[in-house]
C-alpha positions as CSV (number, residue, x, y, z in Angstrom):
1,M,26.7,-11.5,32.7
2,L,28.6,-9.4,35.2
3,A,31.8,-11.1,34.2
4,L,31.5,-9.9,30.6
5,A,34.7,-8.4,29.4
6,H,33.5,-5.4,27.5
7,R,34.9,-1.9,26.9
8,F,32.9,1.3,27.2
9,D,33.4,4.5,25.3
10,S,34.9,7.0,27.7
11,T,32.4,9.7,26.9
12,A,29.1,8.0,26.0
13,G,29.3,4.8,27.9
14,I,28.5,2.7,24.9
15,V,29.7,-0.8,24.3
16,R,32.1,-0.6,21.4
17,R,33.2,-4.2,20.7
18,A,31.6,-7.5,21.7
19,P,33.8,-10.2,23.2
20,A,33.9,-13.6,21.6
21,G,32.1,-16.6,22.8
22,L,28.8,-15.0,24.0
23,D,25.7,-17.1,24.1
24,A,22.4,-15.9,22.5
25,G,21.1,-14.3,25.7
26,Q,24.4,-12.4,26.3
27,Q,24.5,-11.3,22.7
28,R,20.9,-10.1,23.0
29,W,21.8,-8.0,26.0
30,L,24.8,-6.4,24.3
31,E,22.8,-5.7,21.1
32,G,20.1,-3.9,23.0
33,Q,22.4,-1.8,25.2
34,R,24.6,-0.7,22.3
35,T,21.7,0.0,19.9
36,G,19.7,1.8,22.6
37,A,22.5,4.0,23.6
38,W,23.3,5.2,20.1
39,T,19.6,5.8,19.4
40,R,19.1,7.8,22.6
41,L,22.0,10.0,21.5
42,G,20.4,10.5,18.1
43,D,23.3,8.9,16.2
44,F,21.1,6.7,14.0
45,D,23.9,5.8,11.6
46,R,25.9,4.1,14.4
47,A,22.8,2.5,15.8
48,R,22.0,0.9,12.4
49,A,25.6,-0.1,12.0
50,A,25.5,-1.8,15.3
51,L,22.6,-3.9,14.1
52,A,24.5,-5.1,11.0
53,D,25.8,-8.1,12.9
54,C,22.7,-8.7,15.1
55,T,22.5,-12.5,15.5
56,S,20.9,-13.3,18.8
57,F,17.3,-13.8,18.0
58,D,15.5,-12.9,14.7
59,W,12.5,-11.2,16.5
60,W,14.9,-9.1,18.7
61,C,16.9,-7.9,15.8
62,A,13.7,-7.0,13.9
63,A,12.4,-5.1,17.0
64,L,15.6,-3.2,17.4
65,R,15.6,-2.2,13.7
66,G,12.0,-1.1,14.1
67,Y,12.9,0.9,17.2
68,V,15.8,2.7,15.5
69,A,13.6,3.4,12.4
70,H,10.8,4.8,14.5
71,R,13.0,7.2,16.5
72,Q,14.5,8.3,13.1
73,G,11.1,9.1,11.8
74,R,11.0,6.2,9.2
75,F,7.5,5.0,10.2
76,V,6.8,2.7,7.3
77,E,10.1,0.8,7.8
78,A,9.4,0.7,11.6
79,E,6.0,-0.7,11.1
80,E,7.3,-3.5,8.8
81,E,10.1,-4.4,11.2
82,F,7.7,-4.5,14.2
83,R,5.3,-6.7,12.3
84,D,8.1,-9.1,11.5
85,A,9.2,-9.1,15.2
86,L,5.7,-9.8,16.5
87,A,5.2,-12.6,14.0
88,T,8.4,-14.4,15.2
89,M,8.8,-13.6,18.9
90,P,7.7,-16.1,21.6
91,P,3.8,-16.1,21.9
92,G,3.9,-14.9,25.5
93,R,6.0,-11.8,24.7
94,A,3.8,-11.1,21.6
95,C,0.7,-11.2,23.9
96,Y,2.5,-8.8,26.3
97,W,3.5,-6.4,23.6
98,N,0.0,-6.5,22.0
99,D,-1.7,-5.7,25.2
100,V,-3.4,-2.3,24.7
101,S,-5.4,-2.3,28.0
102,L,-3.4,0.6,29.3
103,L,-4.8,2.7,26.4
104,Q,-8.4,1.9,27.1
105,H,-11.0,3.4,29.4
106,S,-12.3,-0.1,30.1
107,T,-11.7,-3.7,29.1
108,A,-13.9,-3.3,26.1
109,L,-11.4,-4.4,23.6
110,S,-10.3,-7.4,25.6
111,S,-13.9,-8.6,26.0
112,R,-14.3,-8.1,22.2
113,H,-11.6,-10.7,21.7
114,G,-13.1,-13.0,24.4
115,G,-11.1,-11.8,27.3
116,A,-7.5,-11.0,28.1
117,E,-6.5,-14.7,28.0
118,T,-7.1,-14.8,24.2
119,C,-4.1,-12.5,23.6
120,P,-5.2,-10.6,20.5
121,S,-2.7,-10.7,17.6
122,L,-1.6,-7.7,15.7
123,M,-3.9,-8.7,12.9
124,E,-6.8,-8.7,15.3
125,L,-5.8,-5.2,16.4
126,E,-5.7,-3.8,12.9
127,D,-8.8,-1.6,13.2
128,F,-7.8,-0.4,16.6
129,W,-4.5,0.9,15.3
130,A,-6.1,2.2,12.1
131,L,-8.4,4.4,14.3
132,A,-5.4,5.5,16.3
133,D,-3.4,6.5,13.2
134,P,-2.8,10.3,13.5
135,L,-3.0,10.9,9.7
136,F,-4.1,8.4,7.1
137,I,-2.4,10.4,4.3
138,V,1.0,10.0,5.9
139,P,2.6,6.6,5.2
140,G,3.1,4.5,8.3
141,N,1.4,4.7,11.7
142,D,3.6,6.5,14.2
143,R,1.1,6.0,17.0
144,M,1.3,2.2,16.6
145,T,5.1,2.1,16.2
146,E,5.5,4.4,19.2
147,H,3.7,1.8,21.3
148,Y,6.1,-1.0,20.2
149,A,9.2,1.3,20.4
150,R,8.3,1.9,24.1
151,H,8.3,-1.9,24.6
152,V,11.8,-2.1,23.1
153,E,13.0,0.6,25.4
154,L,11.5,-1.1,28.4
155,A,13.1,-4.4,27.4
156,I,16.5,-2.7,27.0
157,H,16.2,-1.1,30.4
158,E,14.9,-4.3,32.1
159,D,18.0,-6.1,30.7
160,F,20.2,-3.4,32.2
161,L,18.5,-3.6,35.6
162,A,18.9,-7.4,35.6
163,L,22.7,-6.9,36.0
164,F,21.9,-5.6,39.5
165,D,19.0,-8.0,40.3
166,G,16.5,-5.2,39.7
167,S,13.3,-5.0,37.7
168,H,10.6,-2.6,36.7
169,T,7.6,-2.1,39.0
170,P,4.1,-2.3,37.5
171,S,3.6,1.4,38.0
172,H,6.8,2.2,36.2
173,H,5.8,0.0,33.2
174,S,2.3,1.6,33.2
175,T,3.8,5.2,33.2
176,I,6.3,4.5,30.4
177,M,3.7,2.7,28.2
178,R,1.2,5.5,28.6
179,L,3.4,8.6,28.7
180,G,6.8,7.5,27.2
181,W,10.2,8.2,28.8
182,P,10.8,11.5,30.6
183,T,12.0,14.1,28.1
184,G,13.3,16.6,30.6
185,F,12.9,17.9,34.1
186,R,12.8,21.1,36.1
187,V,13.4,21.8,39.8
188,L,10.6,23.5,41.7
189,P,10.8,25.0,45.2
190,L,8.2,23.9,47.7
191,L,5.9,26.5,49.2
192,R,6.6,25.9,52.9
193,D,10.4,25.4,53.0
194,A,13.5,25.7,50.9
195,A,13.4,22.1,49.8
196,L,13.3,21.3,46.2
197,R,11.3,18.8,44.2
198,T,11.8,17.5,40.7
199,E,9.0,17.6,38.1
200,L,9.4,15.4,35.1
201,T,8.1,16.2,31.6
202,W,6.9,13.5,29.4
203,S,6.8,12.8,25.7
204,G,3.0,12.3,25.7
205,G,0.5,9.5,26.1
206,L,-1.5,7.4,23.7
207,G,-5.0,8.5,24.5
208,L,-7.4,8.0,21.5
209,V,-10.2,10.1,20.1
210,P,-13.9,9.0,20.2
211,P,-15.7,8.7,16.9
212,A,-18.9,10.7,16.2
213,H,-21.0,7.5,16.1
214,P,-19.6,5.3,18.8
215,D,-21.8,2.3,17.9
216,S,-20.7,2.3,14.3
217,A,-17.0,2.8,13.8
218,L,-15.9,-0.8,13.0
219,A,-18.0,-2.1,15.9
220,L,-15.5,-0.8,18.5
221,P,-17.1,0.6,21.7
222,A,-16.8,4.3,22.4
223,D,-15.0,4.0,25.6
224,V,-12.1,2.3,23.8
225,F,-11.2,5.7,22.5
226,A,-11.8,7.9,25.5
227,P,-8.8,9.3,27.5
228,R,-8.3,7.6,30.9
229,P,-10.0,9.6,33.7
230,D,-7.1,10.3,36.0
231,D,-4.6,13.1,36.7
232,L,-2.2,12.0,34.0
233,R,-3.7,14.2,31.2
234,E,-2.4,12.1,28.4
235,Q,-2.8,13.5,24.9
236,Y,-0.6,11.9,22.3
237,R,1.5,14.3,20.3
238,P,2.3,12.7,16.9
239,T,5.9,12.7,15.8
240,L,5.0,14.4,12.6
241,G,3.7,17.5,14.3
242,H,0.6,19.1,15.7
243,V,-2.7,17.7,14.4
244,E,-5.7,19.9,14.8
245,A,-9.3,18.6,14.5
246,V,-11.7,20.4,12.2
247,P,-15.5,19.8,12.2
248,V,-17.0,18.0,9.3
249,Q,-20.4,16.8,8.1
250,Y,-20.8,13.6,6.1
251,G,-23.4,11.3,4.7
252,F,-23.9,8.3,2.5
253,T,-25.4,9.2,-0.9
254,M,-25.3,7.9,-4.5
255,R,-23.8,9.9,-7.4
256,D,-24.3,8.7,-11.0
257,G,-25.6,5.4,-9.7
258,K,-22.5,4.8,-7.5
259,P,-22.7,4.6,-3.7
260,G,-20.2,6.7,-1.7
261,L,-19.5,9.1,1.1
262,L,-20.1,12.9,0.8
263,V,-18.0,15.0,3.2
264,K,-17.7,18.7,3.8
265,G,-15.6,20.7,6.2
266,P,-14.3,24.3,6.7
267,T,-11.0,25.5,5.5
268,G,-10.9,29.1,6.9
269,N,-10.3,30.3,10.4
270,V,-8.3,27.3,11.3
271,T,-4.9,27.7,12.8
272,T,-2.2,25.2,13.6
273,A,0.8,25.3,15.9
274,G,3.7,23.0,16.5
275,P,6.7,21.6,14.7
276,S,6.6,21.3,10.9
277,P,5.8,17.8,9.6
278,D,8.7,15.7,8.3
279,R,8.2,16.2,4.5
280,G,10.3,13.1,3.9
281,N,7.7,10.9,5.7
282,A,4.7,12.9,4.3
283,G,5.7,12.1,0.7
284,G,6.1,15.8,-0.3
285,A,5.1,19.2,1.0
286,G,1.3,19.7,1.3
287,A,-0.1,23.2,1.1
288,P,-3.1,24.0,3.3
289,E,-5.5,23.9,0.4
290,E,-4.4,20.4,-0.6
291,W,-7.0,18.1,1.1
292,H,-7.2,14.3,0.9
293,L,-10.0,11.9,1.8
294,R,-9.4,8.4,3.0
295,S,-11.4,5.7,4.8
296,W,-10.8,2.3,6.5
297,D,-13.6,-0.2,6.8
298,G,-11.7,-2.9,8.7
299,A,-10.7,-4.7,5.5
300,A,-9.6,-2.2,2.9
301,W,-8.4,1.4,2.5
302,R,-10.1,3.7,0.1
303,D,-9.1,7.1,-1.3
304,G,-11.4,9.8,-2.5
305,S,-11.2,13.2,-4.1
306,A,-11.6,16.6,-2.4
307,T,-12.1,20.1,-3.9
308,V,-11.9,23.5,-2.2
309,A,-14.3,26.4,-2.9
310,A,-15.8,29.3,-0.9
311,G,-13.9,28.6,2.3
312,S,-14.9,24.9,2.5
313,V,-13.7,21.6,1.3
314,T,-16.0,19.0,-0.2
315,G,-14.9,15.4,-0.6
316,W,-16.4,12.4,-2.4
317,L,-15.4,8.8,-1.7
318,P,-16.8,5.9,-3.7
319,T,-17.4,3.2,-1.1
320,P,-19.9,0.5,-0.2
321,W,-22.4,1.4,2.5
322,V,-20.7,-0.3,5.4
323,A,-19.5,0.9,8.8
324,Q,-16.1,2.6,8.5
325,V,-14.0,5.5,9.7
326,F,-13.0,8.3,7.3
327,S,-10.7,11.2,7.6
328,L,-10.5,14.5,5.6
329,E,-6.9,15.7,6.0
330,S,-4.5,18.3,4.9
331,L,-0.8,19.0,5.7
332,T,0.1,22.6,6.5
333,P,3.5,24.3,7.0
334,T,3.1,24.0,10.8
335,G,1.3,20.7,11.3
336,A,-1.8,19.1,9.9
337,L,-5.6,19.5,9.9
338,R,-7.9,16.5,10.2
339,G,-11.7,16.0,10.3
340,R,-12.4,12.4,11.2
341,S,-15.5,10.4,12.2
342,G,-17.0,7.0,12.4
343,T,-19.8,6.3,9.8
344,R,-22.7,4.0,9.7
345,P,-25.0,3.4,6.6
346,P,-28.7,4.2,6.6
347,F,-31.0,1.3,7.4
348,S,-33.2,-0.5,4.8
349,S,-35.4,-3.5,5.1
350,G,-35.8,-4.0,1.3
351,S,-34.2,-3.4,-2.1
352,A,-35.0,0.4,-2.0
353,T,-32.8,2.5,0.1
354,V,-32.3,6.1,1.3
355,S,-29.3,8.4,1.7
356,S,-28.1,9.8,4.9
357,V,-29.8,13.0,6.0
358,L,-27.7,16.1,5.2
359,L,-27.9,19.6,6.8
360,L,-27.9,22.3,4.1
361,D,-27.8,26.1,4.0
362,G,-31.5,26.9,3.9
363,G,-30.9,29.9,1.6
364,A,-29.3,27.9,-1.2
365,A,-31.3,26.9,-4.2
366,G,-31.9,23.5,-5.8
367,D,-32.5,20.0,-4.4
368,S,-30.3,17.9,-6.8
369,H,-27.3,15.9,-5.5
370,D,-24.8,18.4,-6.9
371,A,-26.8,21.3,-5.4
372,A,-26.9,19.6,-2.0
373,A,-23.1,19.1,-2.1
374,V,-22.7,22.8,-2.6
375,A,-25.2,23.8,0.0
376,M,-24.1,21.3,2.6
377,L,-23.1,22.8,5.9
378,P,-19.3,22.5,6.6
379,G,-20.0,20.9,10.0
380,T,-22.9,20.0,12.2
381,V,-23.0,23.1,14.5
382,V,-26.1,25.2,13.9
383,R,-26.8,28.6,15.4
384,A,-30.3,29.1,16.8
385,G,-32.3,31.2,14.3
386,A,-30.2,30.1,11.3
387,D,-31.9,29.2,8.0
388,V,-31.3,25.4,7.8
389,A,-32.7,22.7,5.6
390,A,-32.6,18.8,5.7
391,W,-32.0,16.9,2.5
392,W,-32.1,13.2,1.5
393,E,-32.7,11.0,-1.6
394,V,-34.7,7.8,-2.0
395,Y,-33.2,5.3,-4.4
396,G,-34.9,2.4,-6.2
397,A,-38.5,3.3,-5.4
398,A,-39.6,5.3,-8.4
399,G,-43.4,5.8,-8.6
400,R,-44.0,4.3,-5.2
401,R,-46.1,5.9,-2.4
402,A,-44.3,6.7,0.8
403,A,-45.3,7.7,4.3
404,V,-42.6,10.0,5.7
405,Q,-41.9,11.0,9.3
406,L,-39.2,13.5,10.4
407,T,-38.5,13.7,14.1
408,T,-36.2,15.9,16.2
409,R,-35.2,14.9,19.7
410,R,-32.7,16.1,22.2
411,L,-29.7,13.8,23.0
412,D,-28.1,15.6,26.0
413,R,-30.3,15.7,29.0
414,P,-30.7,19.0,30.9
415,G,-30.0,19.1,34.7
416,L,-32.7,18.3,37.3
417,L,-33.3,21.9,38.2
418,A,-33.8,23.0,34.6
419,R,-36.3,20.2,34.2
420,L,-38.2,21.1,37.3
421,L,-38.3,24.7,36.3
422,R,-39.2,23.6,32.7
423,R,-36.3,25.6,31.4
424,D,-33.9,24.6,28.7
425,T,-36.0,21.7,27.7
426,A,-36.9,20.6,24.2
427,P,-39.9,18.5,23.4
428,V,-39.8,15.9,20.7
429,R,-40.9,17.5,17.5
430,S,-42.4,15.3,14.7
431,V,-44.0,16.0,11.3
432,R,-45.7,13.3,9.1
433,W,-46.9,13.4,5.5
434,E,-47.5,11.1,2.5
435,E,-46.2,11.5,-1.0
436,A,-45.8,9.8,-4.4
437,L,-42.2,9.4,-5.5
438,D,-41.3,10.6,-8.9
439,P,-41.8,7.7,-11.4
440,E,-39.3,9.2,-13.9
441,R,-36.3,9.4,-11.5
442,T,-34.3,6.6,-10.0
443,A,-33.2,9.0,-7.2
444,T,-35.9,11.1,-5.7
445,P,-34.5,14.0,-3.7
446,R,-36.4,15.8,-0.9
447,R,-35.5,19.1,0.8
448,V,-37.3,20.3,4.0
449,S,-36.8,23.5,5.9
450,L,-36.0,23.2,9.6
451,D,-37.1,25.6,12.3
452,V,-34.5,25.7,15.0
453,T,-35.3,29.1,16.4
454,G,-37.1,27.6,19.5
455,L,-34.5,24.9,20.2
456,P,-32.4,25.4,23.4
457,A,-28.7,25.0,23.0
458,G,-27.7,21.3,23.1
459,D,-27.2,18.2,21.0
460,Y,-30.0,16.8,18.8
461,E,-30.8,13.9,16.5
462,L,-32.9,14.4,13.3
463,R,-34.4,11.0,12.4
464,L,-36.0,10.2,9.1
465,D,-38.5,7.2,8.8
466,I,-40.0,6.2,5.5
467,T,-42.5,3.4,4.9
468,L,-43.1,2.4,1.3
469,D,-46.4,1.0,0.1
470,D,-45.1,-2.5,0.1
471,G,-44.1,-2.3,3.7
472,T,-40.3,-1.6,3.1
473,R,-38.9,0.5,5.9
474,L,-36.1,3.0,5.4
475,N,-34.5,5.2,8.0
476,A,-31.6,7.5,8.4
477,D,-30.5,10.2,10.9
478,A,-28.3,13.2,11.4
479,R,-26.9,14.6,14.6
480,F,-26.3,18.3,15.1
481,R,-25.6,20.8,17.9
482,V,-27.5,24.1,18.5
483,V,-25.6,27.0,19.9
484,R,-26.7,30.5,20.8
């Protein structure tokens, strides 16, 4: 390889013309160096032109095309090219590229696939990457393509080091895959002497966000999504701009006999900062009041509608009652807003079923589904002393008798000193009653006022248990936080 007769551009150091008679390995080296150099310079036209005669290996050419497309912000094209590359590359390399253990808090995902030796394929990682997607409403998944683009850059650099009998160390590989390539540096003086040290700045890691219900979002464990607990504070910054999380409340209900997901979140008092999204990738400019609702259940994507009124956004998504992840999203002039969570359906042991428990503004009137959608709190944070109500509907049990129990228990545990002093503790509160469900209605709504004045600040679960006269058991829950 050292004997290659090649000519470099005098200013950029880029291979301009390939000599004749190269074997596939030499051709692969040359294609990677030339494409990588032009891409790092931001000259994507020349990078793409350099790939016009890429002939070494089909998988390598596809990976290089995906790399250029990703760095250019063409995420749909990048995703397609990387999928083609992974499908045709040697199995060992595909296993290496599909290894996401560096993005995990533990080996949970590896164990889910039977251990690291099983080498999960890209198809087996579909739900992992779906949950990692910064915005569902923007075509393409730039978080997934960023992962594979970094593998291409490592391969190009590894090929270059091979000229000098060098290679990457495991720590270098780990740093690049988690944080990306350094984007700049600054020189800092040491405190005790005049010596200087260099501090690198990084493009951002690939840490993922935990779902609200860790045991329900597509059966993936919660720690898969937690940031790694070390000093490399890695928070991925999506290429499309800043994405800010907004609180949302959601629940499974039925409307006009159709099952679906009801979601509500705030629109006011939310600010964003960062570069503007690439409108070409977003499919058109989105004003802050244009919200979209989308979900992924591990097999299919579903789109719902969203309306804005009185400083909040309400969304309805027709969907079967299965575990899934949903996202209520909006593009803004400076970034994007996103309220996302994992969902799980209520439990039923018979043909009758119950909706999720929703938290409502206690001062609003009415107990119908439409009234509940209007009164639904835009989030699950409740101020102590607020007027709050719980709402649910029972379906398919008209005229039946039901034993109902509503229980509130604290989820976060106070410290030992607080427990010893009997401060900041919250006993389990439970209320029971029996009732006859309306024989004239296929859906029987129920609204119950909640007294949260005496609850210490903390996280709580509100659990609903219903036992029908034939022994059918229904239950649902809602989680909320009390603040003072």
